[in-house]
C-alpha positions in Angstrom: -56.8 22.7 -13.0 -53.4 24.3 -13.3 -53.2 28.1 -13.2 -52.8 29.7 -16.6 -49.3 30.8 -17.3 -49.2 32.4 -20.8 -51.5 33.7 -23.6 -50.6 33.4 -27.2 -51.9 34.3 -30.7 -52.5 37.5 -32.6 -56.2 37.1 -31.9 -55.7 38.0 -28.2 -53.7 41.1 -29.2 -56.5 42.0 -31.6 -59.1 41.6 -28.9 -57.3 44.2 -26.7 -57.0 46.6 -29.7 -60.7 46.4 -30.5 -61.7 46.9 -26.9 -59.7 50.2 -26.8 -61.2 51.2 -30.2 -64.9 50.8 -29.1 -64.4 52.5 -25.7 -62.8 55.7 -27.0 -66.0 57.3 -28.6 -67.7 60.3 -26.8 -71.4 60.6 -25.7 -72.1 63.9 -27.4 -73.0 62.2 -30.7 -71.4 62.5 -34.0 -71.6 61.1 -37.4 -71.2 57.5 -36.0 -73.5 58.0 -33.0 -76.2 55.8 -34.6 -73.9 52.8 -34.3 -72.9 53.3 -30.6 -75.1 50.5 -29.4 -73.6 47.8 -31.8 -71.8 44.9 -30.2 -68.2 43.9 -31.5 -67.6 40.4 -32.9 -66.2 38.0 -30.2 -62.4 37.4 -30.5 -61.0 33.9 -31.1 -58.0 33.0 -28.9 -55.9 30.0 -27.5 -54.4 30.1 -24.0 -51.6 27.6 -23.1 -50.0 26.9 -19.7 -46.5 26.0 -21.0 -44.3 26.8 -23.9 -41.7 23.9 -23.8 -41.2 20.4 -22.5 -38.1 18.3 -21.8 -38.3 14.6 -21.3 -34.8 13.5 -20.4 -33.2 10.2 -21.4 -35.3 7.5 -23.1 -34.1 4.4 -25.0 -34.9 4.1 -28.6 -38.2 2.3 -29.4 -39.4 3.1 -25.8 -41.2 6.2 -24.5 -41.0 8.6 -21.6 -43.6 9.4 -19.0 -46.2 11.7 -20.4 -46.5 15.4 -19.5 -49.7 17.5 -19.6 -50.4 20.6 -21.6 -53.6 22.5 -20.8 -55.3 24.4 -23.6 -58.1 26.9 -23.2 -60.0 28.0 -26.3 -62.1 31.2 -26.4 -64.5 31.4 -29.3 -62.9 28.6 -31.3 -65.5 27.2 -33.6 -63.3 25.4 -36.1 -61.3 22.2 -35.7 -58.0 22.5 -33.7 -55.2 20.4 -35.3 -52.3 19.3 -33.0 -49.2 17.8 -34.7 -45.9 16.6 -33.2 -42.6 16.3 -35.1 -40.8 12.9 -35.4 -39.9 11.1 -32.1 -42.7 12.9 -30.1 -46.3 11.8 -29.6 -49.6 13.3 -28.4 -52.8 11.8 -26.8 -56.1 13.0 -25.4 -56.5 10.0 -23.0 -52.8 9.2 -22.0 -53.3 5.9 -23.6 -53.6 6.1 -27.4 -50.7 8.2 -28.7 -50.0 9.4 -32.2 -48.3 12.2 -34.0 -51.5 14.1 -34.8 -54.9 14.6 -33.3 -57.9 16.9 -34.1 -60.1 18.5 -31.5 -63.5 20.0 -32.4 -65.7 22.4 -30.4 -63.9 22.8 -27.0 -63.5 25.4 -24.3 -60.7 23.6 -22.4 -58.8 20.4 -23.0 -55.9 18.6 -21.5 -53.5 16.8 -23.8 -50.6 14.4 -23.1 -47.2 14.6 -24.6 -44.4 12.1 -24.6 -40.9 11.4 -26.1 -40.8 8.2 -28.2 -37.4 8.0 -29.9 -37.4 5.8 -33.0 -34.6 3.5 -34.2 -31.3 5.4 -34.4 -32.7 8.5 -32.7 -29.8 8.5 -30.4 -28.4 11.7 -28.7 -30.1 15.1 -28.3 -33.4 15.2 -30.1 -35.6 18.3 -30.5 -39.0 18.8 -32.0 -42.2 20.9 -31.8 -45.9 20.6 -31.1 -47.8 22.6 -33.7 -51.3 24.0 -32.9 -53.4 25.1 -35.9 -56.9 26.4 -36.5 -58.4 28.6 -39.2 -59.3 31.1 -36.6 -55.8 31.7 -35.1 -52.3 32.0 -36.2 -50.2 28.8 -35.8 -48.7 28.2 -32.3 -45.6 26.1 -31.6 -44.4 24.4 -28.4 -40.7 23.3 -28.1 -40.0 19.6 -27.3 -36.7 17.9 -26.4 -35.3 14.6 -25.2 -32.2 12.4 -25.3 -32.3 9.2 -27.2 -30.5 6.2 -25.8 -29.2 3.3 -27.9 -30.7 -0.1 -27.5 -27.8 -1.9 -29.2 -26.2 -4.6 -27.1 -23.3 -3.0 -25.1 -20.8 -4.1 -22.5 -20.0 -1.7 -19.7 -16.9 -1.6 -17.4 -16.2 0.8 -14.6 -12.5 0.7 -15.4 -10.4 1.1 -18.5 -7.0 0.2 -16.9 -5.6 -1.4 -13.8 -2.2 -0.8 -12.3 -0.9 -3.0 -9.5 1.0 -0.5 -7.5 3.9 -1.6 -5.4 6.1 -4.6 -6.2 4.9 -8.2 -6.3 7.4 -10.9 -5.7 7.6 -13.6 -8.3 5.8 -16.9 -7.6 3.3 -15.0 -5.5 -0.1 -13.4 -6.2 -0.8 -9.7 -5.7 -3.9 -8.3 -4.0 -7.0 -8.4 -6.1 -8.8 -5.5 -7.8 -12.4 -5.7 -8.9 -13.8 -4.7 -12.3 -17.6 -4.0 -12.2 -19.0 -5.4 -15.5 -22.5 -4.9 -16.7 -24.5 -5.0 -19.9 -27.4 -3.4 -21.7 -29.6 -5.3 -24.1 -27.2 -8.3 -24.2 -28.6 -11.5 -25.5 -25.6 -13.8 -24.9 -23.1 -14.5 -22.1 -20.1 -12.3 -21.6 -16.8 -14.2 -22.2 -13.9 -12.8 -20.1 -10.3 -13.6 -21.0 -7.0 -12.3 -19.7 -3.4 -12.3 -21.1 0.0 -11.7 -19.6 0.9 -12.8 -16.0 -2.6 -12.0 -14.7 -5.6 -14.1 -13.6 -9.3 -13.5 -13.2 -12.0 -14.8 -10.9 -15.7 -14.3 -10.2 -15.5 -15.1 -6.5 -12.1 -13.7 -5.6 -10.9 -17.2 -4.6 -10.6 -19.4 -7.7 -8.6 -17.7 -10.5 -7.9 -18.7 -14.1 -7.2 -17.2 -17.5 -10.8 -17.2 -18.7 -14.4 -17.3 -17.4 -17.9 -16.6 -18.4 -20.6 -14.4 -17.0 -23.9 -16.3 -17.6 -26.8 -15.0 -19.6 -29.1 -14.4 -16.7 -26.5 -12.0 -15.1 -25.1 -10.2 -18.1 -27.4 -7.2 -17.9 -26.8 -6.8 -14.2 -23.6 -5.8 -12.4 -21.0 -8.5 -11.9 -17.5 -8.1 -10.3 -14.6 -9.7 -12.1 -11.5 -9.9 -9.8 -8.0 -9.6 -11.2 -4.7 -10.3 -9.6 -1.0 -10.2 -10.8 0.8 -13.6 -10.8 4.3 -13.1 -12.1 6.8 -15.9 -12.7 9.7 -13.7 -13.8 11.2 -10.4 -12.6 10.4 -7.3 -14.6 7.6 -4.9 -15.7 4.6 -6.6 -17.3 1.5 -5.5 -19.1 -1.7 -7.4 -20.2 -5.4 -7.0 -20.7 -8.8 -8.3 -19.7 -11.1 -8.7 -22.8 -14.9 -8.7 -22.4 -16.9 -10.2 -25.4 -20.6 -10.9 -26.1 -22.6 -11.5 -29.3 -23.4 -8.3 -31.2 -21.6 -6.1 -28.7 -18.4 -4.3 -29.2 -15.5 -5.8 -27.3 -14.3 -4.0 -24.2 -10.6 -4.1 -23.1 -9.2 -3.2 -19.7 -5.4 -2.8 -19.8 -3.2 -4.2 -16.9 0.2 -3.4 -15.6 2.4 -4.7 -12.7 6.0 -4.9 -11.6 7.4 -8.2 -10.5 10.3 -8.4 -8.0 12.4 -11.3 -6.8 11.6 -13.3 -3.7 13.7 -11.9 -0.9 14.9 -13.7 2.2 15.7 -11.3 5.0 18.1 -12.0 7.9 18.4 -9.6 10.8 21.8 -9.8 12.7 22.8 -7.0 15.0 20.0 -4.9 16.5 20.8 -1.6 18.2 24.3 -2.7 19.0 26.1 0.2 20.9 29.5 1.0 19.6 31.7 3.6 21.3 34.9 3.9 23.3 33.5 5.3 26.6 30.6 4.3 28.9 31.7 0.7 29.2 31.2 0.0 25.5 33.5 -1.2 22.8 34.2 0.2 19.3 33.6 -3.2 17.8 31.3 -6.2 18.3 31.7 -9.8 16.9 29.0 -12.4 16.8 28.0 -15.6 15.0 24.7 -15.7 13.0 22.9 -18.2 10.9 22.4 -16.9 7.4 20.8 -18.3 4.3 21.9 -21.8 3.6 21.0 -22.6 0.0 22.6 -20.1 -2.4 21.9 -22.0 -5.6 19.0 -19.7 -6.5 20.3 -16.5 -5.0 21.3 -13.9 -7.5 22.2 -11.0 -5.2 23.0 -10.3 -1.5 22.4 -6.8 -0.1 23.4 -5.6 3.3 21.6 -2.7 5.1 23.1 -0.8 8.1 21.1 1.5 10.2 22.5 3.8 12.9 20.2 5.1 15.6 21.1 7.5 18.4 20.7 6.9 22.2 19.2 9.6 24.4 22.6 11.3 24.6 22.7 11.7 20.8 25.1 10.1 18.3 28.8 10.8 18.1 29.7 14.4 17.0 32.2 13.4 14.4 32.5 11.6 11.0 34.2 8.3 11.8 35.8 5.5 9.9 33.5 2.4 10.2 33.2 -1.0 8.5 31.6 -4.5 8.5 33.6 -7.7 8.2 33.1 -11.4 7.8 35.5 -14.0 9.0 37.0 -16.3 6.4 36.8 -19.8 8.0 39.8 -21.1 5.9 42.3 -18.4 6.8 40.8 -17.0 10.0 41.1 -13.5 8.6 38.5 -10.8 8.6 37.4 -9.7 5.2 36.0 -6.2 4.9 32.6 -6.4 3.1 31.5 -2.9 3.5 32.9 0.5 4.7 31.2 3.8 5.5 31.8 7.1 7.2 29.4 7.9 10.0 27.4 11.1 9.8 28.0 14.0 12.2 25.7 14.1 15.2 22.9 12.0 13.8 22.1 8.5 12.6 20.9 7.2 9.2 17.2 7.4 10.0 16.5 9.6 6.9 17.1 6.4 4.9 14.3 3.8 5.2 16.7 1.0 5.6 19.9 2.9 6.3 23.1 2.5 4.2 23.0 -0.1 1.4 25.8 -2.4 0.3 26.0 -5.0 -2.4 27.9 -7.9 -0.8 27.3 -10.6 -3.5 31.0 -10.9 -4.0 31.3 -12.5 -0.6 28.3 -15.0 -1.0 30.6 -18.0 -0.5 31.3 -16.7 3.1 27.8 -15.3 3.9 26.0 -18.6 4.2 25.0 -20.8 7.1 27.0 -20.3 10.3 28.7 -16.9 9.8 30.8 -14.7 12.1 30.4 -11.0 11.6 32.2 -8.0 13.1 31.0 -4.4 13.1 33.3 -1.5 14.0 33.1 2.3 14.4 36.2 4.4 15.3 34.1 6.2 17.9 36.2 7.7 20.8 33.4 9.3 22.8 30.8 8.2 25.3 28.0 8.9 22.8 27.5 5.5 21.3 26.1 4.7 17.9 23.4 2.1 17.9 24.0 -0.2 14.9 21.5 -2.6 13.3 22.5 -4.9 10.4 20.3 -7.0 8.1 20.8 -9.0 4.9 18.5 -9.5 1.9 19.1 -12.7 -0.1 17.4 -12.0 -3.4 16.2 -15.0 -5.3 17.0 -15.3 -9.0 19.3 -17.0 -11.4 22.9 -16.1 -10.4 25.4 -15.1 -13.1 27.5 -18.1 -11.9 26.5 -20.6 -9.3 29.9 -20.8 -7.6 31.9 -17.9 -6.1 35.2 -17.8 -4.2 37.1 -14.8 -2.8 40.6 -14.1 -1.4 42.1 -11.0 0.1 44.8 -9.2 -1.8 45.3 -6.1 0.5 43.9 -5.9 4.0 44.7 -2.4 5.4 41.2 -1.8 6.9 41.6 -2.1 10.7 40.9 1.7 11.2 41.5 5.0 9.6 45.2 5.3 10.5 46.0 1.6 10.1 46.0 2.2 6.3 49.0 2.7 4.1 51.0 5.8 5.0 51.0 8.3 2.2 53.8 10.7 1.2 56.4 9.1 3.6 58.6 6.1 3.6 57.0 3.0 5.1 57.5 -0.7 5.3 54.1 -1.9 4.0 54.4 -4.4 1.1 51.9 -3.6 -1.6 53.1 -6.2 -4.1 51.3 -9.5 -4.5 51.3 -12.6 -6.7 47.8 -14.0 -7.5 47.1 -17.5 -8.8 43.7 -17.9 -10.5 42.0 -21.3 -10.5 41.8 -23.2 -13.9 38.0 -23.2 -14.0 37.5 -19.5 -13.4 35.0 -18.2 -15.9 35.0 -14.6 -14.5 37.4 -12.8 -12.2 37.6 -9.2 -10.9 39.3 -7.1 -8.3 37.2 -5.3 -5.7 38.8 -2.4 -3.9 37.6 0.0 -1.2 39.8 2.9 -0.4 39.5 6.1 1.7 42.1 8.6 2.7 42.5 10.1 6.2 44.6 12.8 7.7 45.6 16.5 7.1 49.2 16.2 6.0 51.1 19.1 4.4 52.0 20.6 2.1 48.5 21.3 1.0 47.5 21.3 -2.6 47.2 24.6 -4.5 43.5 24.6 -3.7 44.3 24.4 0.0 43.5 20.7 0.4 45.7 18.6 2.8 46.2 14.8 2.4 44.7 12.3 2.4 41.2 13.3 3.4 40.9 16.2 1.1 43.6 16.0 -1.7 42.4 14.6 -5.0 44.6 11.9 -6.3 44.7 9.2 -9.0 46.2 5.8 -8.1 47.2 3.0 -10.5 46.5 -0.7 -10.2 49.4 -2.5 -11.8 49.0 -5.9 -13.3 52.3 -7.6 -14.3 54.0 -4.3 -13.9 51.7 -2.3 -16.2 49.2 0.4 -15.3 46.0 -1.5 -15.9 43.4 0.4 -13.9 43.1 3.8 -12.3 41.3 4.9 -9.2 40.5 8.6 -9.0 40.1 9.8 -5.5 37.9 12.8 -6.2 34.6 14.4 -5.3 31.4 12.2 -5.1 28.9 14.9 -4.2 28.8 15.3 -0.5 26.4 18.2 -0.6 23.7 16.0 -2.2 23.9 13.4 0.6 20.3 12.3 1.5 21.4 12.4 5.1 21.2 16.2 5.0 20.6 16.9 8.7 24.3 16.7 9.9 24.4 20.2 11.3 26.6 21.6 12.8 29.0 19.1 11.2 31.2 20.0 8.2 29.5 17.4 5.9 28.8 19.3 2.6 32.4 19.9 1.3 33.7 17.2 -1.0 36.3 14.8 0.4 38.7 12.7 -1.8 36.4 9.8 -2.7 34.1 9.7 0.3 31.5 11.7 2.2 30.3 11.7 5.9 27.1 9.6 6.2 27.7 7.6 3.0 29.1 4.2 2.1 32.6 4.4 0.7 32.4 3.4 -3.0 33.5 0.0 -4.2 35.9 0.1 -7.2 35.6 -3.0 -9.5 38.2 -3.9 -12.1 37.2 -6.8 -14.4 39.9 -9.3 -15.4 37.6 -11.6 -17.4 39.3 -15.0 -18.1 42.7 -13.6 -19.2 44.4 -15.1 -16.1 42.4 -18.3 -15.6 44.7 -21.1 -14.7 47.7 -18.7 -14.4 49.1 -16.1 -12.1 49.8 -12.4 -12.3 51.6 -9.8 -10.1 49.5 -7.1 -8.5 50.7 -3.7 -7.1 48.6 -0.8 -5.8 50.6 2.3 -6.8 49.7 5.5 -5.1 50.1 8.8 -6.9 53.5 10.3 -6.1 53.5 13.0 -3.5 55.9 13.8 -0.6 54.8 15.0 2.8 56.9 17.7 4.5 56.0 16.0 7.9 53.6 18.7 9.0 49.8 18.6 9.5 47.0 21.2 9.7 45.2 21.9 12.9 47.3 19.3 14.8 45.7 16.5 12.8 47.3 13.1 11.9 49.5 12.5 8.9 48.1 11.0 5.6 46.9 7.4 5.4 44.9 5.3 2.9 42.8 2.6 4.4 42.8 0.1 1.5 41.2 -3.3 1.0 41.4 -5.3 -2.3 39.9 -8.7 -3.0 40.1 -11.0 -5.9 36.7 -12.6 -6.7 36.4 -15.6 -9.1 33.2 -17.3 -10.4 32.4 -20.5 -12.2 29.7 -22.9 -13.3 31.6 -25.6 -11.4 32.8 -25.7 -7.9 35.8 -23.4 -7.6 38.5 -22.9 -5.0 39.7 -19.5 -3.7 42.6 -17.8 -5.6 46.0 -18.2 -4.0 47.6 -14.8 -3.0 51.2 -14.6 -2.0 
């Protein structure tokens, strides 16, 4: 038998009081001495070994494991009535339970208590066990439990799924599992999905709907989901779980679809430099993507790594060219300025260029040339790759012609501020079927010619200027050679190089911006005159720090597009 823990009732307190009263009298007699041998009436009391019970979680219409309450009765001659409040029961034999029992003539009894939540007794439930007898004051034991619903319910371990990372169109992403289970379900679970997503029970065969059979609905089942986009963009959807009499459960889905990309690696760690037996340039033939009918964009990535000697100490003019097989000329498809001292390793794929304008030349057997105006024995190791991004092109046919080609090196550009013999006027004939045409210009200034501007900037590396593009003699477009944010360059480790001050339209360690001027269809089937007009400024023939005079390396191309095969514009 358990040890007794607590005593209750006013009777036990009365017993102690009477004992003190009868033992306080003296032995020398008195008016009450004749009664000194009388015996006091016995005291009635109830002793309990617990004052509260907690039964935990129990489903409605079920019952918990029973717990025992020991009751000791002293001098209890009348019936003892034990009554529980709703959702709790009591028994003398741990078999037959009810809300009320009566015990007659006992010294010690063991009663069983349990939690039996009725219909809708869901959540925290509390109650009491009342103990009554005519010989004692009423006693109360606290009872508690948590009622659990027995209504059919569908459970899911997830409320949403996000397919992180990009999934190329026409491919399937990795699969994510949803653990589905049920309680008190009496019918199969129907699973459906919407959006560009699919579901499966085995992770192999996927579809837009499936069913978890009745024999499995109240156990755990894994439903696999993957992302299967057919178009580029951000998409959402949902998995819906349904069963008879249960509330529907929905799991939201999200994924990002990207185009299919065909990657071509060309140069790999090609050393470029003047000394050490190397060359400042390298030309080579490569086989690039053949079918451009479903290519919407071509991107070029250039990475510079450094040999054990380190990279070149200076910011150098550099570019990438493709040979036009018709003219034999080299077209500049990208220009950049090298960073001081370091490579481009802080960028995952190096410098990025959009070269879609040259897609008619970047197909099949293609000859490329890379160049860095590096005059030291510290070579720059250049790697070059192309991404051909699948998608519907704006126009299936492209053609390109060179208008200005002053891009051999930094000082092979157009002299600025002095008289020169370079011809900057052109006549351009646009094909009849051109449905879009634009000018593409890359320009960067070099040199430290004087007089310096009022803010101390020599030309043409530092002086801010605005140049005009003249079409048929009229100023049609302007190119502002101003700051582009050198201090925010992601290649921020060019110390001790002077890389943070803003140059005029370019920065060390960055691609030189491409300036696009749209002509639309205004000149389709006709010709126009073109002139690149540099802002007026006159050099006094001097330079700062013994540097070169002012030059603008300038390349301009005319790009035409069409839904039918198109020839290149004619430039004279």
